[in-house]
TORBABA-684941 format. One record per atom (N, C-alpha, C, O): residue in one letter; x, y, z. Coordinates in steps of 0.1 Angstrom, whole numbers, plus 5000, padded with zeros to 4 digits. Layout:
aXYZ...
This chain:
m530128544149m528828594145m527628534153m527528414154t526828624159t525728584166t524428594157t524228704152l523728484156l522528484147l521228474155l521228414165i520228544150i518828524155i518028494142i518328534131f516828434145f516028384134f514628424134f513928424145k514128474123k512728514122k511928404114k512228374103y510928344121y510028254114y508928334107y508328424112v508728294095v507828364086v506828274079v507228164074s505528314079s504528224072s504528244057s505028344052e504028144050e504028144036e503228254030e503628314020s502228294037s501228394031s501828534030s501328614023v502928564038v503428704038v504828714031v505428814031i505228604024i506528604018i506628724008i507728784007g505628744000g505628853990g505828983997g506529073991h505329004009h505529134016h506929144022h507629244022v507429034027v508729024034v509829064024v510829134028f509729014011f510829044002f510329143991f510829143980a509429233995a508829333985a509829433981a509829483970r510729473990r511729583987r513029523984r513629443991d513629563972d514829503968d515929533978d516029643984g516729433981g517929443990g517529454004g518429484013h516329424008h515829434022h514929324025h514429254017v514729304038v513729214044v512729294052v513229364061g511529284049g510529364057g509929274068g509429164066i510129324081i509629254093i508629334100i508829454103k507429274102k506329344108k506629364123k507129264130c506329474129c506429504143c505029524149c504129584143s504829474161s503529474167s503529534181s504629544187l502329574186l502229614199l501829494208l501329394203p502029504221p501729394230p500329334229p500229214230q499329414226q497929364225q497829264214q496829194213d498729264204d498629174193d499429044195d499528964185y500129034206y500928914208y500028784209y498928794212n500628674207n499928544208n499728504222n498928414225d500528554231d500428514246d499628614253d500028734254p498428574258p497528674265p498128724278p497628814284y499128654283y499728694296y501028774294y501828784303e501228824282e502428914280e502329034290e501229084293l503429074294l503629184303l503229154318l503329244326f502729034321f502329004334f503528994344f503329024356l504728964339l505828954348l506529084351l507629084356g505829194348g506329324352g505929364366g506229484370i505229284373i504729314387i504629194395i504229084390d504929204408d504829094418d503429124425d503429214433l502429044422l501129064428l501129014443l500129044450g502128954448g502128914461g502829004471g503028964483q503029134467q503729224476q502829304485q503429394493g501529284486g500729354495g500029474489g500629534480s498929514494s498129624488s498829754489s498629834480e499629784500e500229914501e501229934489e501330034483l502029824487l503029844476l502429834463l502929904453l501329754461l500629754448l500029884445l500029934434a499629954455a499030094453a500130184448a499930264439t501330174454t502430254450t502830224435t503030314427y502930094433y503230044419y502230104409y502630164399s500930094412s499930144403s499930294401s499730334390d500330364411d500330514410d501530564403d501530654395v502730494405v503930534399v504030484385v504430564376v503730364383v503930304370v502730324360v502930354349g501530304366g500330314358g500330194348g500430084352v500230224335v500230124325v501630114319v502230214316v502029984317v503329964310v503330024296v502330004289p504330104292p504330174279p504130064268p504829964268s503330094258s503130004247s504130034236s504030144229q505129944234q506129974224q506129874213q505829754215l506429914201l506529824190l507629724192l508729754196t507329604189t508229494192t508129384181t507129374174t509229314179t509229194170t510029094177t510929124185c509728964173c510328854181c511128764171c510728734160f512228714176f513028614169f513328494178f512728484189s514128404173s514528284181s516028264179s516628314170r516628204189r518028174189r518228054179r519428024176s517127984175s517327854168s516427854156s515227894157p516827804144p515927784133p515327644132p514727614122v515627564142v515127424141v514227384152v514327274157v513427474157v512427444168v511127404161v510427494155a510827274162a509727224154a508327294158a507627334149p508027324171p506827404173p506827534167p505727584164m507927604166m508027734160m507627724145m506927814140w508227624138w507827604124w506327584123w505727634114a505727504132a504327474132a503527604134a502527624127h503827684144h503027794148h503227914140h502227984137y504427944136y504728074129y505228064115y505328164108a505327944110a505827924096a504927824088a505427744081d503627844091d502627764084d502927614083d502827544073n503227564095n503427414096n504527364086n504227274079h505627434086h506827394077h506627434063h507327394054r505627524060r505427564046r506027704044r506227744032g506427774054g507027904053g508527904053g509127814047c509127994060c510627994059c511128064072c510328114080v512428054074v513128124085v514228204079v514928164070i514328334084i515328424080i516328444091i515928484102g517628424088g518728434098g519328574097g519728614086l519428644108l520028774108l521328784118l521328714128d522228854114d523428884122d523128994132d522829104128v523128964145v522729064155v523529184154v523029304155t524929174153t525729284153t525429384141t525429504143a525229324130a524929404118a523529474120a523329584116l522629404126l521229464129l521429584138l520729684136q522129564149q522329674158q523129794152q522829914155d524029764143d524729874136d523829944127d523930074125a522829874121a521929944112a520830024119a520330124114f520529974132f519530044140f520030064154f519729984163p520830164156p521630184169p520730184181p521130144192d519530244180d518730254192d517830134195d517030134205l517930034187l517129914189l517629834201l518829814202l516729794209l517029714221l516829564218l515629524216v517829484217v517729344213v518229264225v519429274229r517329184231r517729104243r517028964243r516028944237d517728874249d517128744251d516028754261d516028834271i515028674259i513928664269i514428574281i515028474279s514128624293s514328544305s513028474309s512028534311y513128334309y512028254312y511928234327y512928174333r510828264333r510728264348r509428204353r508428204345e509328164365e508128114371e507328224378e506228214381g508028344380g507428454386g508228584383g509228574377p507728694387p508328824385p509728834391p510028764400h510628914385h511928934390h511928994404h511129074407e512828944412e512928974426e513129124428e512729184438d513829184419d514229334421d512929424420d513029534425l511829374414l510729454413l510129494427l509629604429v510129404436v509629434450v510529534456v510029624462r511829514455r512829604461r512629744455r512629844463f512429764442f512329894436f510929954441f510930074443t509929874442t508629924447t508729974461t508230074464q509429894469q509629944483q510430074484q510030164492m511430084476m512230204476m511330324472m511430434478a510530304462a509630414457a508630454468a508230564469a508130344475a507030374485a507630434497a506930524503y508730394502y509230444515y510130564515y510130644524r511030574504r511930684504r511330804496r511730914498k510330774487k509630874480k510530974473k510331094473k511530914466k512430994458k512130974444k511830864439p512231084436p511931074421p512730974414p512330904405r514030964418r514930864411r514530724414r514730634405d513930694426d513430564429d512230534421d512030414416a511330624419a510130604411a510530584396a509930494390m511530654392m512030634378m512630504376m512530434366a513430454386a514030324386a513030214385a513130114378l511930234393l510830134393l510230124379l510030024373r509930244373r509330244359r510230174349r509730094341h511530204350h512430144340h512529984342h512529914333a512529944355a512629804358a511429734353a511529624348v510229784356v509029724352v508929714337v508529604332t509229814330t509129814315t510129704310t509729634301y511329704315y512329604310y511829464313y511829384303q511429434325q511029294328q509729264321q509529144317s508829354318s507629324311s507929274297s507229184292y508829344291y509129304277y510129194275y510129124265f511029174285f512029074283f512028954293f513028894296s510828924298s510628804306s509328744303s508328814300k509228614303k508028544300k507928424309k508928374315y506728364310y506528244318y507328134312y507528124300l507728044322l508627934318l508127844307l508927784300e506827824306e506327734296e506527774282e506427694273w507027894280w507327944267w508827924263w509227974252s509527864271s511027854270s511427784257s512527804252y510627694252y510927624240y511227714228y511927684218e510627834228e510827934217e512227984216e512628024205q512927984227q514328044227q514228184221q515028224213e513328264227e513028394221e514028504223e514628514234v514228584213v514928704214v514028814210v513328804199r513928924217r512929024214r513629154211r514629194218a513129224201a513629354198a512629464200a511429444196v512929564207v512029674211v512529804208v513729824207n511629904205n511930044203n512230064188n513330094184f511230054180f511330074166f510730204161f510730234149e510230294169e509530414165e510230494155e509630544145a511530504156a512330594147a512630514133a513130584124y512330384133y512830314121y511730254113y511930224101v510530234118v509530164110v508830254100v508930374101e508230194090e507430264080e506030204080e505830084083d505030284077d503730244077d503430184063d503530254053v503130054062v502829994049v501429934050v501229824057g500429994044g499129934044g498529924058g497829834061g498930014067g498430014081g499229924090g498929914102h500329864085h501229784093h502529854095h503029924086k503129834107k504429894110k505529794106k505629684111v506329834096v507329744090v508729804091v508929914088l509629714096l511029744097l511729684085l511729564083f512329764076f513029714064f514429704068f515229794069v514829574069v516229534074v517129524061v516729454052p518229594061p519129584049p519629444047p519829364057g519829414035g520329274031g521629244038g521929124039s522429344041s523729314047s523529244061s524529184066c522329254067c522129184080c521729044078c521728964088v521329004066v520728874064v521828774060v522528804050t521928664067t523028564064t522428434058t523228374051v521228404061v520728274057v519228284055v518528354062v518728204045v517328184043v517028034043v517727964036i516027994051i515727844052i514327824048i513427874055a514127744038a512827704033a512227594042a513027504046g511027594044g510327484052g510327354045g510427354033a510227244053a510227114047a509127094037a509227004028k508027164039k506827144030k506727254020k505627274015s507727334018s507627444008s507327393994s507827283990t506427463988t506127433974t507227473964t508127543968d507127423952d508127463942d508127613940d509227673938a506927673940a506927823938a507527893950a508227993948m507327843962m507927903973m509527893973m510227983976m509927773969m511427753967m512027843957m513127903959a511327863946a511827953936a511928103941a512828173938a510928143949a510928273954a512028293964a512628403965l512228193973l513328203983l514628193977l515628263981r514828113966r516028103959r516428243953r517628283954a515428313947a515728443941a516028543952a516928623951a515328533963a515528633974a516928613981a517628713983a517328483983a518628453989a519728503980a520728553984a519628483967a520628533957a520728683957a521828733957e519628753958e519628903958e520328953971e521029053971l520028883982l520528923995l521928873998l522528904008d522428793989d523728723991d523728644004d524728654012a522628574006a522528484018a522528344014a522228304003d523028254023d523028114021d521528064021d520728114028l521227964012l519927904012l519927764016l520827684011y519027724025y518927584029y517427544029y516527634028r517227414030r515927364031r515827274044r516727194046e514727294051e514527214063e514127074059e513427054050r514726984067r514326844065r513926784079r514526824089i513026694079i512526634092i512926484091i512326414083g513826434099g514326294098g513526204107g512526244114r513926084108r513325984116r514125944129r513525894138s515325984129s516125944141s516926074146s517226064158f517126174139f517726294144f516726374152f515626394147p517126424164p516126474173p515426614169p514426644175t516026684160t515526814156t515526814140t516226734134p514726914134p514926924120p516326954116p517127014124y516726914104y518126944100y518027024086y516927044081l519127054080l519127144068l519927074057l520826994060v519527104045v520327064033v520527184024v519627274023d521627194018d521927314009d521427273995d520827163993e521727353985e521227333972e521927213965e521427153956a523027173971a523727053966a523326933973a523926823971d522326943982d521726833990d522726784000d522726674005t523626874005t524626844015t523926874029t523326974031t524126774038t523426784051t524226884060t525426884061r523426964068r523927054078r523027044090r521827004089i523627074102i522827084114i523027214121i524027284118f522127254130f522227374138f522727334151f522127254158v523927384155v524527344168v525427464173v526127534165d525327484186d526127594192d525927734186d526927804184g524727754182g524427884176g524727904161g524528014156g525227804154g525527814140g525227694132g524827584138i525327704119i525027594110i526327524107i527327594103a526427394110a527627324109a527527194102a526427144099v528627134099v528626994093v528526894104v529226904114p527626794103p527426694113p528626594113p529526604105v528726514123v529826414124v529726314113v530826254110g528626304107g528426214095g527026224090g526126274097s526826174078s525526164072s525226024068s526125954063c524025984069c523625844065c523825824050c523425914042a524525724046a524825694032a523625664024a523625674012e522525624031e521325584024e520325704022e519825734011c519925764034c518925874034c519426014035c518726114033g520726024039g521326154041g521126224054g521626334056e520326164063e520026214076e521326234084e522226144083p521526334092p522726354100p522826244110p521826194116l524026204113l524226094123l524626164136l525226264137r524226094147r524626154160r525926094165r526526144175a526426004158a527825944161a528425894148a527625874139a529725884148a530325834136a529825704131a529525614139g529625684118g529125564113g528725584098g529025694092k528125484092k527725494078k526225514076k525825584067f525425454085f523925454083f523325504096f523825494107c522125564094c521225604105c520625474111c520725364104p520025474123p519525344128p518525274119p518525154119w517725354112w516625284104w517225224092w516925114088c518125294085c518725244073c519725134076c520125054067a520125114089a521125014092a520424874094a521024774095i519024874094i518324744095i518524674082i518224724071d519124544082d519324474070d518124384067d517224364075d518224324055d517024244050d516824124058d515624084060a517924064063a517723944072a516923974084a516023904089d517224094091d516524134103d515024164099d514124134107r514824224088r513424254084r512624124082r511524114086l513224034076l512623904073l512323834086l511223774088n513223824095n513023764108n511923824116n511123764123a511923964116a510924034123a509524004117a508623994125a509423994104a508123964098a507723824101a506523804104r508623734101r508223594104r507823574119r506923494121s508323654128s508023634142s506923724147s506623724159n506423814139n505423914143n504123834145n503523774136p503623834158p502423754161p501123804153p500323724150f501123934150f499923974142f500023914128f498923884123r501123904122r501223844109r500823694109r500223644100i501223634120i500923484122i499423474123i498823384116l498723554131l497323554132l496623584118l495723514115d497223674111d496623714098d496723594088d495923574080g497923524089g498023414080g497023294083g496823214074h496523294095h495523194098h494123254098h493123184102g493923374093g492623434091g492023474104g490823484105l492823494115l492323524128l492523664133l492023704143l493123744124l493523884129l492223964131l492224044140d491323954122d490124044123d489324004136d488824094143d489223874139d488523844152d489323894164d488723934174y490623884163y491423934174y491224074177y491024124188f491324154166f491124304167f489724334171f489424444176g488724244168g487324264171g487124274186g486124334191n488124214194n488024224208n488524364214n488424384226f489024444205f489524574209f488824674199f489524734191p487524704201p486824784192p487224924191p487024994181h487924974201h488425114200h489825134195h490325244195r490425024190r491725034184r491725004169r490924924165p492425084161p492325064147p492924934142p493824874147r492324884131r492724764125r494024794117r494124894109v495124724120v496424744114v496624644103v496724524106p496724684090p496924584080p498324534079p499324604081y498424404077y499824344076y500024274063y500924204061r499024284053r499224224040r500024314031r500224274020
């Protein structure tokens, strides 16, 4: 099963789960995207004025198509921050095969992250300019449209984005918004953010039960490199190789997933003797014990006073 994930803000949860047995996903046009340079990679600006003129005349403006965006991962911390209300929203996991079965004409593709436009665009432009055949002009239009929607600049690669395009036959107008109502059979998992309120958790619990989807809650640890998940029984899970899996182990103290076999995470493995020795040898504590800490920090006026009492 191949999964893709939709990050959702807390403010729209009521709309997302408004229709029984479905998930409502908003679809947008390119001018509404968060990246002002969307669609820039559909043209190579370095190919010279003659070819640019051909490009401009044949292609004109890239067609504006309804689009929605997903990610290959539900544990990308910046995505939680940007698109899920700083971990107060949720993530909805969808089965790609089921989604395509439900909407056969939908084009779902991974984003290609690039430093510049695809090399084929120059070749297609040259063919259209020099051979002057209708099929070459059509090939150029198709290539430009595809690369415009399915390639982005390299700095966006952390999103691990998957984009779905061509919703015209499937969306419904809801209060002026174009919404795709995805059947519950496509939904496999619902993940509540680490900062979800009790009310939010209750709403997601009810939605997951109705959709027959697994429910998890995001957790942010101190030693594990990405957010991890816990189920309703507080059992730890991680996202790895495209799926939700059992880690090699969980800390017996805090429950955080372990990166190698063992009993405790690095922080919980610190014993009382080590803590006591560290406190005794801390030079700041020694200065504080002699009443000299404030004078010492006074020599560093731009640095915060750190209490050790």
